[in-house]
N, C-alpha and C positions, 0 to 999 in steps of 0.2 A: 437540557434538552434544548435545541437551537432553533433555526429558522427550518433547517433541512434534515435532521435527525438528532441522535441523542448522541453525547462523547463519552468515550470509558478508556479506562486503564488496560491495557493487555500486556501479555508477555508474549513476543514472537521467539518460538522455543528452540527454532533453527538459526534464525537471526539472518540478515541481509546477505547476500552473494557477495566475496569479498572481489573487488574490481580488479584487482591486480593480478591475483592469482587465478580466479575465474575457476575453468573446470578443470579438477582433475583427473586427469587421463588413466594415471593409474588404476584409482577407485571407483573412476566410473560416476564421479558426484561433482555437484558443487563444492567449492571452500564456501565456508561459511563464517560468519563473527562469533556466532554462539547466541546463547541468550540474550535479548535487548528488550528493556520495556520500551513499549509505544503506545500513543494515543490513536484511538480509532472511531470514526464517525459512522455510527450504522444510519443509513439511509433511509428516512420514511417512506412506505409505498414502494420499496424497490423490488417485492417481489415479482413486480411484473414488467421489470426495467427489459426492453430489447436493445435489439444489437446497433439501430441507430444512437442510443444513447450512449453506448460506447463507442462508437466512431466521432462523436462529438466531444467527449470528455479526453479521451487519450490525448488529443494535441494539447489541451489544456495542463492537464497532468505532466506533460513532458516539459512544456515552457515552465510552470512552476518548479518542477524538480531542477531542471538547469539554472535558474534563476538562484533558487536557495543555495544550491552549491558554491554558488559566488558570494552570496550575501547569508551567509547561512545562520547569522543572529536575528535577521530581519524577517523570515518567511519560514513556514512550517514545510519539510520536504517530504514530497509524500510518495513513498514505498510502493504503493501500487493500489489494487483493489482484489477484496477478496470475499467470499459467500459463504454465511452461517449455515452448513448442511441440514441443520434440524430446522429455522425459519425460514431459510431461502431469502434473507433479507441480504442485501451486499453492503459491504463496508469499506470506507478508503483511509 
């Protein structure tokens, strides 16, 4: 448990979208890398997060992701934001 939430290990079952292949027009679906181990930060008090929060966060996440691609051994890459359907808490 940290300052803004809990960090947990998880498995991303479908995995990240393949940046080279992308959309498969024959199968009408994204090509993905498959099962991937990830770290998820579940945000405290995130049930009531509003649109303004995401408007402020998205540019920061994009910048951090771009930087981490060039300095992959220094920074953690953010793959996106998700929400637990049962607890309704957000996670990064």
